[in-house]
Structures are given as C-alpha cells and as structure tokens.
N, C-alpha and C positions, 0 to 999 in steps of 0.2 A: 663500226670499228671492231677490228679483230686483233687480239693479242694472243700470241702462242708462247708458252714457256715449256721447255724440255728440261726434265730433272735427271741429271746424271746420264750415264750411258750403260750399255749392256755390260754386266760383270761388276759394276760398281756396287759397293755396299751402301746401304741407306745411310745418309749422313746429314750434316748441317745444311747442305744445299737445299734440301727439300723444304724445310721450314722457311728458309729465306725466300724461295720462290713463292711459297704460299703467302707470305706476308706481302710480297710485291704485288701478287694478284689481288689480294684483299684490299690493298691500298688503292689500286686502280678502280676496283668495284665500288669502293666507298666514296671516292672523290670526284667521279665523272658526272654525277647527276645533281640536279637542283633539289631533289628529294633526298635529304640526309637522314641517316639512322642515328638515334640517340637513345641512351638508356634512361628510363624514368626512375623515380625514387623507390619503386617497388622491384626494380631489376627487369621490368618488361621492356619491350622494344617499341619505341615511339618513332615517328617520323616528323620532320620539320621542313617546310619550304617557305619561301618568301615571295610575296606579291606586292609590288610597290612599297617595299620596305616593311611590310607587315608580316609577322611570323604566323604561320598556321601549323599547329601541333596536334597530333592525334595518334592513335594506334597505327603503326607502320603499314600493316597489310591493308587497313582501311583506306589510308591516304593513297597507297599504291594503286588500288583498284579505282579510287575516285579519279585519279589523274588519267589512268589508262582509258577508262570507259566514259567518263563525263568531264574530262579536263578542259578548261578554257585554254585558248592559245598561250596566255601568259604562264600557265602551269606547265604546258607541254614544251615550251620553247627550249628550255635547257634540261629537260628531263631525259634520262638515259636508263633503259631497262638493262640490268646486268645479268648475263647468263654465263655460267661457267660449266665446262665439260672436263672431267678428269677420268683417268683410267688407272689401273693398278700398276702393272710393270714393276712391282716390288717397292714402290715408293708411297703410294697413297692408301694401301691396304684395300679394304672393300667397303661397299656402301653399308654393310651391316656391322662392320668392325672399324669404326672411325677413329683414327689417331688424331693427335692435336693438330696436324697440318690440315686434315680434312675438316675439322671443326672450325678452324680459322676461316676457311673458304666458305663453309656452309652458312656462317653467320654474317658474311660480307656480301655475298651475291644474292640478288633477288631470286634467282633460280640456279640450282647446282645439280647437274646431271652426272651420272656415273656410267661410263662405258664398260660393260662387263667383259671379262676375259673371253666368255663364249662368243660375244658379239665380235670382238676383235679377231678371234680365231676364224670365225665364219667369213669375215671380210678377206682375210689372208687366203683361205681356201678357195673362195669364189673368184678372186681377182688376181692372186699372185701364184698360187700353187696349181690349181686346175681350172683355169677360166674357160668358159664357153667361148666359141670362136669370136662372137661379136664383142667380147670384153677383153680379147687378147692384147689390145693396144695398151691396156693398163700395165699388164705384166711386162710387155716389151719396153715401155718407158722406164719402168722401175729397174729392170735388169741393166738397161743401157746406162742408167744413172749411177749404178753401184757395181763397177767392174770388179773382178777378183783382185785380191790384195797383190800389190806390185805391178798391176796393170797400168796403162797410160791414164793420165788424168782426163776426165771428160767433163763436159758442161752438163750439170745436173738438170734433168727435165722432169723431175717428179718431187717437187717440194711444196711447202705451204704457200709460197709466193709465185711459183712458176711451174707450169705443167704443159707437156706436149699436147697439142690441140686434139689429136685423135683420142688420146688417153682421157682428156677432159670430157669429150663427148661420150666416151664409153662409160665413164664414171657417172655422168648425168643419167644415162640410160639405165644403168644398174640400180641407182638409187630410186628412180621413178618406178621401175618394175618391181622393186622389192621393198617398197616403203613400209608395208604392214609388218613384215618380219624384222626390218631394221629398227622399227620403233621398240620392238621387244628387247633390243640389245641394251637399252638404257634403264637404269633405276633413277628415280627422283630422290635426291637427298634432302633438298629444301626447295620450297616449303614442305613441311612434313606431310600434308595431305594433298600435295599437288599431283597432277597427272599430265601426261604429254598432250592429251586432248585439250586440257585447259590452257597449256602454254601455246599451242597452235592457235587457239581462239584469241589469245592475247596478242600474238604477233600479227595475226590477220587484222585485228582491230586497229593496231597501230599503223600497219601498212596502208589501210584504207583512209586514214585521216588526210586532210588537205594540207600537206606539209609546206607547200609553197605559200599558202596564206599564213600558216602558223609561224614560219621562220621569217 
C-alpha cells in the first residue's frame, strides 16, 4: 500500500497544513498493522499484538523483529511494516533539525527516511535538466505533462499514479544503474541506529515469506 501526501505548493508559507498532513500520515502508520504501539508507565515504547484473543506485550523493537524474522502465520497475517519518506521543500526542515511535524512522523512509522536536497537536485539534473540520451524519455514525459502557463490542457503522463511507458522503463534503468549513489541520497531518521542495508534485509525477508500460505 502506498499513500502520498503533498504539503502546500511552491511559494506557499509553511503553515497549519503541514502538521495536519503529518497527523494524517501518523494515523495511517499507527492503525494499519496488527502490531500496535503503546507507551508503558516509564514512557518507553512497547508493542502489543493479539493471537487468539491473547495479548502479547513487550518492547516494540523486539516484537517487531520477532514478527519479521520468526513470526508465525497468525502473527504475520495482519502485520504491516510502515515506511515513510519525507523531503524538505520548506515544510519538513532537515533530518538534523526536526520540527514537531517530523517528530510526529518519526514516532509513528517503523522506518522514516529523509530525502536530502542534494539527492533531489541530482535527480532533477540527471533526468530533467541534462539527461543522457537513454533517459531522455523521462524529461520528454515531464515537459509534455506540464506545458507553459496559458497553454492547452494536456493529459498528465508523469504522476505518482500514471506514467508514460518509455519514461517508466527509463526510470527503472536509471535506478538500477545508480542504486549505490541513490542510497546516499537518504538519511535514516528512525529508528535511530537504522541503516538502509538493514531495511533492505528486512524487506527481502518479508518478500521471501510464503504469503499465499500465511494469508
């Protein structure tokens, strides 16, 4: 499941919309999984999940790893790993300077990644400003989707839901060829000691489970 939230538009001042979007994203992250987050009497983060009506409670990170790596079908059946990706654009600040909106997201998602301005700029340069010939389809689809102001309305072919086919293939090739440098575009906000290598291992572990049997 993928949910995308855009906060404001270019030129807007940072305002109430940002925290509202953060709360919406946090609500989704907290309510989609059978493993729920609860605060214990010491202020620490515990997890709770139910099997046959019986509650299992323990440190959240411990239960999370237990379900991912050793979970039984009944534990995995309604489990969802939540991963958030945010970027700056004047709304979320930076990974090293977290405002209240970022903190709301960081404590709600299992993993929260921050796309740096440097990474976003590199993407724009490589694919929209000065693309190599084999990636030019991305630029063409983008330009065709956003004509000059006052121009005729067109059918957008470069969105999160729909993309022109050759642009899609070009994007796939770009990501595959540049995966090592692309990984450097992201900072891990939560968990505090998390790494992209660890997240990739977790996703591969979940992917390799026999979901037909589990579900």
